N, C-alpha and C positions, 0 to 999 in steps of 0.2 A: 547546312553545307551539303547535305545529300541531295536536296532538291536541285536538279539541274546537272548532276554528274552524268555524263553520257553513257557510261557502260557499267555493268556489274563488277567488272574487274577494278575500276576506279573506286567504286563504293567499298569493295573489300579492302583495297589499299588504304582508304580513309579510316576504316575500322582498325587496321593494323597501326596506323600512325596515332590515332587517339588512344588505343589500348596500351601503347608503349609508354605513355606518360605516367602510368600508374605503377607504383612499386609492387613488389611481391606481397608485402603485408596488406596493401590496399586490396589486391586481388583476393587474398585470404578473407578479408573483412566482407567483400562482396559475396563470396561463397557462403560465409556464415550467415549473413543477412538474408540471403535467398532461402536458406534452410528454414528460418523463422517465417519468412514471407510466404512460403509454400503452404505452411500450416494454416496461416490466416486466410490465404486465398482459397484453399480447399474447403475450409470451414464455411465460407460464405458463398462459395460457388463462383468465385471470380477467376477470370483468366490471369495467367502469371504476368503478362505484360500490361502495364497501365499505359494505354495509348494516349497520344498527344491531346485529342479532343474529348477525353473521358470527363464528363461533367461530374462524376463522382469521385474524382481522383483525391480531393481533399479529405473526404470521409474514409477512403481506403487508407491513406497515409495515417490519419488519426487512429483508425482501428489497429493498424500495425503497431503504432507507438504505445497504445494502451495495452496491447498484448505484451509487448516487451516490458512494460512498466509493471503489470500485474501478474504475469505468468512466467516470468524469468527471473534470474538472479542479477540481471544487469542493472547497474547504477546509471545515473544521468549522463555521464560522459560517454559511456559505452552505448547507450541508447542513441545519442546524437550521431555517433560514428556509424551505427548500423543503419540509421535512416539516410545518412549521407551515402552509404554504400548501395542502398536500394535505389536511391535516385540516380546514382551513377550507372547502375545496371540498366535502368530504363533508357538513359541517354546512349549507353553503348548498344542498346537495341533499336537505335535510330528513332527514338521518341523524344519529345521535349521533356525537360525536367518536370515531373509531376507536381512539384511544389510551386512552380511559377504560376502566378496569377491567382493563387488561393488566398482568399481574404482571411485576415487575422492569422496568417501562418506564423509570423514572428511571435505573436502573443501566445499561440498554442505551444510553440516549441519551448518558450520560456516557462510556461505553466508546467510542462512535462518535467523540465529540469528541477523545478521547485518540488514537484510531487516525488521525484526520485533522488532527493538530496542526500539520503543516507548512503555513504560509500559502501557498496557491496552488500547491503542488507537484502537478504532473500525476500521475495514477495510471493513465493509459491504458497498455495493453501496448505496449512498444516493438517494432517489427517485427524479427524475428530477422535479416532480411536487412540491416537497418541496423546491427545489432550486428556482423555479420560484416564489413560494409564498413568500420566503424569500426576493427575490429581489424587489418584489412589496412593501414590508414593509420598505425599506430603506429610511431614511430621507436624502434627497439630500444635506442638510446643515450640516450633521454630518460627520466629517472627518473620524472617526472610522468606521462608517457603509459604507461609500463609498469606503474606502480603502479595507475593508473586502470583498465588492462586487467585486472589481477588482481582489483580491487575489483568490477568489472563481472561477471566470471565467477563469483566467489564468490556474489554476490547472485543471479545467474541460476540457478546450479546448486543452491543450497541453499534458495531461496525465503525467505531470512532477511529480516526487516523492515529497512527502510532505516536505522532508527536504531540497529541492532545494531552495525555496525562502528565508528562514529565519534561523538565527543561533539559537542554544540552549540558549545562553546567549547574553546579549547586548554587551559584550566584545569579543564574539566569531565570529564576522563577518569575513568570509573568502573570500577574493576577488576572489579566484579560485573556489569557490563553490556557494556562495550565490548571489542573484540578486542585482546588482548595478543599478543605474540610466541608465548607458550606455548599460545595458543588455536587456532593454525593449524599443524597438524603433518602434514608429508608422511610417507608410509610407502612402502616399496618391496616389502614382502613380504606376500602372495604376488605381487601385482602393484601397480603404482603407484596410490595413492589419497591423498586429502587428508582429514583429519578437522578439522572446525571446530566449536569448542565454543560452544554457546548457554548463556547464563547468565540474568540477569534479563531478562524479556521483559514486554511490556505486559499479557499475560493472567496473568502469574505474577510479580508484583513482589517477592515474598518467596522465590522459588525453592522453592515447596512441591510442585511437581509431582514425581512419582516419578523421572522421568528426570534431574532436576536435583539429586537428593539425592546428596551427595558430589561435586557439581559435575561430573557425568559425562554430561551431555546433549550428545552429539556427533552431528553430521551428517556422513556420509561421502560423498565425491564421488570417483568414479573418473576415469580419463582418457578421452579421446576418440580415435578414429582420425583425425579431422580436426585437423591440427596447428594450424589457425587458432584453434580452441576448446580447445586443450590446456592445462589448468590446470597441468600439469607443466611445459610449455615456458615459460609466462609466469612461473611462480613461480621457475624457475631463472634467468630473465633478471632478475627483481627481486632475488633473493638476490645475484647477481653485481654488480649495481649498488650494493648495500649494501656490498659489499667485505669482509664478515666477519660473524662471529657477533654477534648483539645480545643484550642482557639480556632474559631471558624475561619479566620483568614490565613491559617497555616497550611502548608502543603499536605494534601491528602496522602500521598505516597512519600515516605521518608527513608533516609539512609538507615538501615538496621543497626548500624554501629552506635549511633547516638540518638536516633529517633527524633531528631530536631531538624537537621539539614534536609532539603528536598532530595528525593531519589532522582538521580540523573537518568537520561535516556539510555546511556550505555549500561549503567548498572541494572536498570530494569530489564534490558534485553539479556544480560548475563544471568540474572536470577531466573527468568523464565526458561532460558535454555538449560539451566541447571536442573529444572524440573523435568524437562524432556530427556535429559541425559540419564536421570534416575530411572526412567522408564525405557530407555533404549541404549544409546551410546553417544560418545562425543561427536562422531562424524554425522550421525543422523540428526542430533540436536542442532548442529551448525547449519542445516539446510533451511531452517526456518527463523524468521525474525518476528518482531512484534506486528509488522504489517501483515504477516501471514494469517493472523487471527481475524483481521478485518476481511480478508479474502474468504476465509473458511466460513465465517458467520454469514456473509452476504450470500455466498453460493448455496449454503444449506437452507437459509431462509427462503431464497427465491424458489428453490426446489420444493419447499414445504408449503409456503403460503402464496406463492406467485410474485411476479415482479412488482406490481403496483404497490402492494402493502410493504414489500421489502424496501423499495425506493423511498416510500413515505417515512419508514422507520429510520432509514440510514441517512 
């Protein structure tokens, strides 16, 4: 509509008309989205405005959405609102909607919604110092706390998605997705390591990736010289508390009350947060969810061994 307007006054009037259709809350969403977008744009050296003919506009929007998903507390619905707000801002800046013409945009948007399905669960990286302090506070005689420590370390060291270990409900255990006893296997030869099997994941719901053919997609984790973070030590404590061998097809993580029903996702997050709370306080513990461990593990590994090996492991 701006192409062909004869005067700048008419263009300004068109801005006014278009802006008037947005409510105050919509304007607030735009301002909030811009606060996040400016962080992303500055990080990558991009201009604030995504112009109509920008061939990189799809990648820029995808980067913005990954930032909202991985580095903020926003859930899927809020992420969609912020993306709408950013697109609206670009149109208010007299550019075409940057999502128009981007191939696979609908699939990508749906995938982000799946990724961020947990309502309000934080995805910010949990400080490794807090993880260590929480492990120090574990009572080795408490089944709940020791099991939470094992869950915490598995997520930290494997970068597995937070929905991998536990079902949403006690009746929802899926043998093709969630961890069973046979999916967490300690080995002693040639040195101690733990193999954890990944099965159905969000990017591969039919297990069609080559690594999953034959159900053999294993992530291998070695031991550490720091006893506090030793998966070997914490697993031995957990096995001792179980008091004996368990059926291979039963849930690996179980409800501490009866030790037979599967541990649910929400229970798992509650138990891990209780460990954080022992080492800090309730408000600090509430800042981090199970996904926070995936973020921390990935970031620290990338910093320590580089991106190629980190991606291969995760």
